[in-house]
VEXDREN-2710 file (C-alpha; in Angstrom, 1 decimal):
% VEXDREN-2710
k/r/px/py/pz
1/MET/-16.0/9.1/39.1
2/ILE/-14.6/7.1/36.0
3/LYS/-11.7/4.9/36.5
4/LEU/-9.2/5.8/33.8
5/ALA/-5.7/4.0/33.1
6/LEU/-3.0/6.2/31.5
7/ILE/-0.4/3.9/29.9
8/ASP/2.6/6.2/29.4
9/ASN/5.9/7.1/31.1
10/GLY/4.6/7.8/34.5
11/ILE/3.5/11.0/36.5
12/PRO/6.4/12.5/38.5
13/TYR/5.8/12.1/42.2
14/HIS/5.5/15.8/43.0
15/MET/2.8/15.9/40.3
16/ARG/0.6/13.2/41.7
17/ASN/-1.0/15.3/44.5
18/ASN/-4.0/16.9/43.0
19/ARG/-7.1/17.3/45.1
20/ASN/-9.5/16.6/42.2
21/GLN/-8.1/13.2/41.4
22/ARG/-7.2/10.0/43.2
23/ILE/-3.8/9.1/41.3
24/VAL/-2.4/5.5/41.9
25/HIS/1.1/4.9/40.3
26/LYS/2.2/1.5/39.1
27/SER/5.5/0.8/37.1
28/PHE/5.9/-2.2/34.8
29/LEU/9.5/-1.5/34.1
30/ALA/12.0/-4.0/35.3
31/SER/14.2/-1.1/36.9
32/LYS/10.9/0.2/38.6
33/CYS/12.4/3.7/38.1
34/ASP/10.3/6.5/39.3
35/PRO/9.6/9.2/36.6
36/SER/10.5/11.9/39.1
37/GLU/14.2/10.6/38.3
38/TYR/14.1/11.3/34.7
39/LYS/16.3/14.3/33.6
40/ASP/15.1/15.3/30.0
41/ASP/12.0/17.1/28.6
42/LYS/10.2/13.7/27.8
43/SER/9.8/12.9/31.6
44/PHE/6.7/15.2/31.7
45/HIS/4.9/13.4/28.6
46/GLY/2.6/11.5/30.9
47/ALA/2.0/14.4/33.1
48/VAL/1.1/16.7/30.0
49/CYS/-1.3/14.2/28.7
50/VAL/-3.1/14.1/32.3
51/GLY/-3.2/17.7/32.2
52/ILE/-5.0/17.8/28.8
53/ILE/-7.4/15.3/30.0
54/THR/-8.3/17.0/33.2
55/SER/-8.7/20.3/31.7
56/ILE/-11.8/18.8/30.0
57/CYS/-12.8/16.3/32.7
58/SER/-11.1/16.7/36.2
59/ASP/-13.4/14.2/37.9
60/ILE/-11.5/10.9/37.3
61/GLU/-9.8/8.2/39.2
62/LEU/-6.4/8.0/37.6
63/TRP/-4.4/4.8/37.4
64/ASP/-0.9/6.0/36.3
65/LEU/0.9/2.9/34.6
66/ASN/4.4/3.5/33.7
67/VAL/5.7/1.7/30.7
68/THR/8.2/3.8/28.9
69/ASP/11.6/4.9/30.0
70/SER/12.9/8.4/29.9
71/ALA/13.5/8.1/26.3
72/GLY/9.9/7.4/25.5
73/THR/10.5/3.7/24.5
74/THR/9.4/0.4/25.7
75/GLN/9.1/-3.3/24.9
76/ILE/5.9/-4.9/23.7
77/THR/6.1/-7.3/26.5
78/VAL/5.9/-4.5/28.9
79/LEU/3.0/-3.0/27.1
80/LEU/1.2/-6.4/27.1
81/GLU/1.7/-6.7/30.9
82/ALA/0.1/-3.3/31.6
83/LEU/-2.8/-4.2/29.4
84/GLU/-3.2/-7.5/31.3
85/TRP/-3.3/-5.6/34.4
86/CYS/-6.1/-3.4/32.9
87/ILE/-8.0/-6.6/32.1
88/GLN/-7.6/-7.9/35.7
89/ASN/-8.6/-4.7/37.3
90/LYS/-11.5/-4.2/35.0
91/ILE/-10.5/-0.5/33.8
92/LYS/-13.2/1.2/32.0
93/LEU/-11.2/3.8/30.1
94/ILE/-7.6/3.4/28.8
95/HIS/-5.5/6.1/27.3
96/MET/-2.5/5.4/25.3
97/SER/-0.5/8.3/23.7
98/LEU/1.8/5.8/22.2
99/GLY/1.7/2.8/19.9
100/THR/3.8/0.6/17.7
101/ILE/4.6/0.5/14.0
102/ASN/6.3/-2.8/14.2
103/TYR/4.6/-5.5/12.1
104/PHE/5.7/-8.3/14.6
105/ASP/3.8/-6.7/17.4
106/ILE/0.3/-6.6/15.5
107/LYS/-1.0/-10.1/16.6
108/PRO/0.2/-10.2/20.2
109/LEU/-1.2/-6.7/20.8
110/TRP/-4.4/-7.3/19.2
111/ILE/-4.9/-10.4/21.4
112/GLN/-4.9/-8.2/24.5
113/ILE/-6.8/-5.2/23.0
114/LYS/-9.6/-7.6/21.8
115/ARG/-9.9/-8.9/25.3
116/LEU/-10.3/-5.4/26.6
117/LEU/-12.8/-4.5/24.1
118/ASP/-14.7/-7.8/24.8
119/ALA/-15.0/-6.6/28.4
120/ASP/-16.4/-3.3/27.2
121/ALA/-13.4/-1.2/27.9
122/ILE/-13.0/2.2/25.9
123/ILE/-9.5/2.6/24.5
124/VAL/-8.1/5.7/23.0
125/ALA/-4.7/5.7/21.4
126/ALA/-2.5/8.1/19.4
127/TYR/-0.9/7.6/15.9
128/HIS/2.8/7.7/15.2
129/ASN/3.8/11.5/14.6
130/ARG/4.6/10.4/11.0
131/ASN/0.8/9.7/10.5
132/ILE/1.4/6.1/9.4
133/LYS/-0.4/3.0/10.3
134/THR/-0.1/2.5/14.1
135/TYR/-1.3/0.2/16.7
136/PRO/-3.4/0.0/18.6
137/ALA/-4.9/3.2/17.1
138/ALA/-5.8/1.4/13.9
139/TYR/-7.4/-1.6/15.5
140/PRO/-11.3/-1.8/14.9
141/GLY/-13.1/-0.8/18.0
142/VAL/-10.1/1.5/19.3
143/PHE/-10.4/5.5/19.0
144/GLY/-7.3/6.4/17.0
145/VAL/-6.4/10.1/17.1
146/ARG/-4.0/12.4/15.3
147/GLN/-3.6/16.1/15.5
148/ASP/-5.1/18.8/13.5
149/ARG/-1.9/20.3/12.0
150/TYR/-3.7/22.7/9.8
151/GLY/-5.6/24.8/12.5
152/LEU/-9.0/24.1/11.1
153/LEU/-10.4/23.1/14.6
154/GLY/-10.5/25.1/17.6
155/ASN/-8.7/24.0/21.0
156/GLY/-10.4/20.8/22.0
157/GLN/-12.5/20.3/19.0
158/ILE/-12.6/17.0/17.0
159/LEU/-13.8/15.8/13.6
160/PHE/-14.0/12.4/11.9
161/GLN/-12.3/11.7/8.5
162/GLU/-13.5/8.8/6.6
163/GLN/-10.6/7.0/5.0
164/LYS/-10.0/3.7/3.0
165/GLY/-8.7/1.0/4.9
166/TYR/-9.7/2.4/8.3
167/ASN/-12.7/2.3/10.4
168/ILE/-14.3/5.7/11.3
169/GLU/-13.3/5.3/14.8
170/ASN/-9.7/5.0/13.8
171/SER/-9.9/8.4/11.9
172/ILE/-10.3/11.1/14.5
173/ILE/-8.6/14.5/14.2
174/ALA/-8.4/16.5/17.4
175/ASN/-6.8/19.9/18.1
176/PHE/-4.7/20.7/21.2
177/SER/-3.3/24.2/21.1
178/TRP/-1.8/26.6/23.7
179/ASN/-2.3/30.3/23.1
180/GLY/-3.3/29.8/19.4
181/ILE/-0.2/27.6/18.7
182/VAL/-1.2/24.2/17.3
183/ASN/0.9/21.5/18.9
184/GLN/2.3/19.2/16.2
185/ALA/2.4/15.8/18.4
186/ASN/-0.3/13.2/18.0
187/SER/0.3/12.1/21.5
188/TYR/-1.2/15.5/22.8
189/ALA/-4.3/15.3/20.5
190/ALA/-5.5/11.8/21.8
191/PRO/-6.0/13.2/25.3
192/VAL/-8.5/15.6/23.9
193/VAL/-10.7/12.7/22.9
194/THR/-10.0/10.9/26.3
195/GLY/-11.2/13.9/28.1
196/HIS/-14.5/14.2/26.1
197/ILE/-15.0/10.4/26.7
198/ALA/-14.4/10.6/30.4
199/THR/-16.9/13.5/30.7
200/TYR/-19.5/11.2/29.0
201/LEU/-18.8/8.0/31.0
202/ASN/-19.1/10.0/34.2
203/ARG/-22.7/10.5/33.1
204/LYS/-23.2/7.1/31.7
205/PRO/-20.7/4.8/33.4
206/THR/-22.0/1.5/31.6
207/ALA/-22.0/3.0/28.1
208/GLY/-20.3/0.8/25.5
209/PHE/-18.6/1.5/22.4
210/ASP/-21.5/2.4/20.2
211/ASP/-22.7/4.8/22.9
212/VAL/-19.3/6.5/23.0
213/MET/-19.2/6.7/19.2
214/ASP/-22.6/8.3/19.1
215/PHE/-21.5/10.9/21.8
216/LEU/-18.4/11.8/19.8
217/MET/-20.3/12.3/16.6
218/THR/-22.7/14.6/18.5
219/ILE/-19.8/16.7/19.6
220/ALA/-17.7/16.4/16.5
221/THR/-17.2/19.5/14.0
222/HIS/-18.5/18.6/10.7
223/LYS/-16.0/19.7/8.1
224/SER/-15.1/17.8/5.0
225/ASP/-11.9/17.5/2.9
226/TYR/-9.4/17.3/5.7
227/PRO/-6.1/17.7/3.8
228/ASP/-4.1/15.1/5.4
229/ILE/-4.5/11.3/5.3
230/LEU/-2.9/8.4/7.2
231/GLU/-0.1/6.8/5.0
232/ASN/1.2/3.2/4.7
233/VAL/4.9/4.5/4.5
234/ILE/7.1/7.4/5.7
235/ARG/7.7/9.4/2.7
236/ASP/11.3/10.6/3.0
237/LYS/14.2/11.1/0.6
238/THR/16.7/10.3/3.3
239/ASN/19.3/7.6/2.3
240/ILE/19.1/4.4/4.2
241/GLU/22.1/3.9/6.3
242/ILE/22.1/0.0/6.2
243/PRO/22.6/-2.5/3.3
244/VAL/19.7/-3.5/1.4
245/ILE/20.1/-6.8/-0.3
246/ALA/17.6/-8.1/-2.8
247/GLY/17.4/-11.9/-3.7
248/ILE/16.2/-12.4/-7.2
249/ASP/14.3/-15.6/-7.7
250/LEU/15.6/-17.0/-4.5
251/ASP/12.9/-19.3/-2.9
252/TYR/11.5/-18.6/0.6
253/GLU/13.8/-21.2/2.5
254/GLU/17.0/-19.5/0.8
255/MET/16.0/-16.2/2.1
256/ILE/15.3/-17.4/5.5
257/GLN/18.6/-19.2/5.5
258/LEU/20.3/-15.9/4.6
259/LYS/18.7/-14.3/7.6
260/VAL/19.8/-17.1/10.0
261/MET/23.3/-16.6/8.7
262/PHE/23.3/-12.9/9.7
263/SER/21.6/-13.4/12.9
264/GLN/24.1/-16.1/13.9
265/ASN/26.9/-13.5/13.4
266/GLY/25.1/-10.9/15.7
267/TYR/23.3/-8.9/13.0
268/TYR/19.6/-8.0/13.2
269/ALA/18.3/-8.9/9.8
270/ILE/14.6/-8.1/8.5
271/ASN/13.2/-10.1/5.7
272/LEU/10.7/-8.4/3.5
273/GLN/9.0/-10.6/1.0
274/LYS/5.9/-11.0/-1.1
275/ASN/3.2/-13.6/0.2
276/PRO/5.6/-14.9/3.1
277/LEU/4.8/-18.3/4.5
278/ASP/4.9/-17.6/8.2
279/GLU/4.8/-14.5/10.6
280/ASN/8.5/-14.2/11.0
281/VAL/8.8/-12.3/7.8
282/ILE/7.2/-8.9/6.9
283/PRO/4.8/-9.1/3.9
284/LEU/5.6/-6.6/1.3
285/GLU/1.9/-6.1/0.8
286/TYR/1.8/-4.7/4.4
287/TYR/3.2/-1.4/3.1
288/ASP/2.7/-1.8/-0.6
289/ASP/-0.3/-0.2/-2.6
290/SER/-0.4/1.2/-6.0
291/ASN/0.9/4.7/-4.5
292/GLU/4.0/3.3/-2.5
293/SER/7.5/3.4/-4.2
294/LEU/10.0/0.7/-3.3
295/ASN/12.2/3.3/-1.8
296/ASP/9.6/4.7/0.6
297/ILE/8.7/1.1/1.8
298/LEU/12.5/0.3/2.6
299/TYR/12.9/3.6/4.2
300/THR/9.8/2.8/6.5
301/VAL/11.1/-0.5/7.3
302/TYR/14.6/1.0/8.1
303/ILE/12.9/3.6/10.5
304/ALA/10.6/1.1/12.2
305/TYR/12.8/-1.7/12.9
306/GLU/16.2/-0.3/13.3
307/SER/17.8/-3.3/11.7
308/ASP/21.2/-3.8/10.7
309/ILE/20.3/-5.2/7.2
310/ILE/17.1/-5.6/5.1
311/LEU/16.9/-8.7/2.9
312/LEU/14.3/-8.2/0.1
313/ASN/12.9/-11.1/-2.0
314/GLN/12.4/-9.9/-5.6
315/GLU/11.7/-11.1/-9.1
316/GLU/13.8/-10.9/-12.3
317/GLU/11.8/-8.0/-13.7
318/ILE/12.6/-6.0/-10.6
319/PHE/16.3/-6.4/-11.1
320/GLU/16.0/-4.9/-14.6
321/SER/13.9/-1.9/-13.4
322/SER/15.1/-0.9/-9.9
323/LYS/18.7/0.1/-10.5
324/ALA/17.9/3.6/-9.1
325/SER/16.5/2.4/-5.7
326/ASP/18.0/2.0/-2.4
327/ILE/18.9/-1.6/-3.1
328/ASP/22.6/-1.9/-2.5
329/MET/23.3/-5.5/-3.7
330/TYR/21.5/-8.2/-5.6
331/ILE/21.9/-11.9/-5.3
332/VAL/20.7/-13.6/-8.5
333/ARG/19.9/-17.3/-8.6
334/LYS/20.8/-18.9/-12.0
335/ASN/20.1/-22.7/-11.8
336/ASN/22.4/-23.9/-9.0
337/MET/24.7/-20.8/-9.0
338/TYR/24.4/-17.5/-7.1
339/GLU/25.7/-14.3/-8.7
340/LEU/26.1/-11.3/-6.5
341/TYR/25.9/-7.9/-8.1
342/ALA/26.5/-4.3/-6.7
343/GLU/27.7/-1.7/-9.4
344/ASP/29.1/-4.7/-11.2
345/ARG/29.2/-8.5/-10.3
346/ILE/31.2/-8.9/-7.4
347/GLY/31.2/-12.7/-6.9
348/ILE/30.0/-16.2/-7.9
349/THR/29.2/-19.1/-5.7
350/TYR/27.5/-22.5/-5.8
351/ASN/26.8/-22.6/-2.1
352/ILE/24.4/-20.1/-0.3
353/GLU/26.6/-20.6/2.9
354/ASP/29.4/-18.6/1.2
355/ILE/27.1/-15.5/0.4
356/TYR/27.4/-14.2/3.9
357/GLU/31.3/-13.9/3.6
358/LEU/31.0/-12.4/0.1
359/VAL/28.6/-9.7/1.5
360/CYS/30.7/-9.0/4.6
361/GLN/33.8/-8.5/2.3
362/TYR/32.0/-6.0/0.1
363/PHE/30.6/-4.0/2.9
364/ALA/33.7/-4.0/5.1
END
């Protein structure tokens, strides 16, 4: 019987008694809330995932690891703690119908995932429902899954989609449907793949990544030209509801100084720059390629980080060409002077320390 860790929001107590599985519950939340206490529809997310897995493979030893609250959110530190527990307990198969689109989570999460992969663990993870770059689903060695939203597959079927920038294991399409209705959530497609892998590991419990990949390839449906791809950005025309301020020809230290000034006054500021010097700044290249508009990049940052302000480091030619974008204000450095523009010029100062007050006056 394969040992499977479900990292999710926990299975309610009254659903843990299933004679076909041994279910052990463990919470990593500080409050140690039992999912039975949750009141909204998301409380059954983990239970639905287990139901899908066991509809394919009922013979599992389930470790129910609760990391998300009733709203389905968590902190990266909580997820890392759960993954550490999986390392220490030598879990073979790990299912995560969750992930992060936060750039700052990538490195610390990869450290834990790499340790699990090195220990021969098999990991399945769902992509964000907007079908954008998500971790751990996009890491090499992780089986990343999204839903077949076009009904090209039958319930429980999978296919692989080769895609630029992703390994083949990161590009699995799976179908979970109920009474012919295709569910749109990627989090309910990933358990389909986990169920198939559990079936295989019960036959070959020492199988490694390559063995599992070969197995999935043998059961995959061979269809080409799947119409949907993973994106770098969320494409949406909705207006950004926070200030976006571009520094024109400001150097790296000046942009960081601006961020610190906002942070010291209780605002969560995100710096977005080309070729940043450290990991505290999001590189524009992380989202950018020839197909991405600046507005789509800014909207993605707005959704992913829920910051109070976005600080964007730009160049002079951008100032002349991006008037129609979501940028609300420009800070233009000319020699030792800073000029602030919104619709018109709104201020001039020789001291970068004064910029914070000018910005606050404008957006007050």
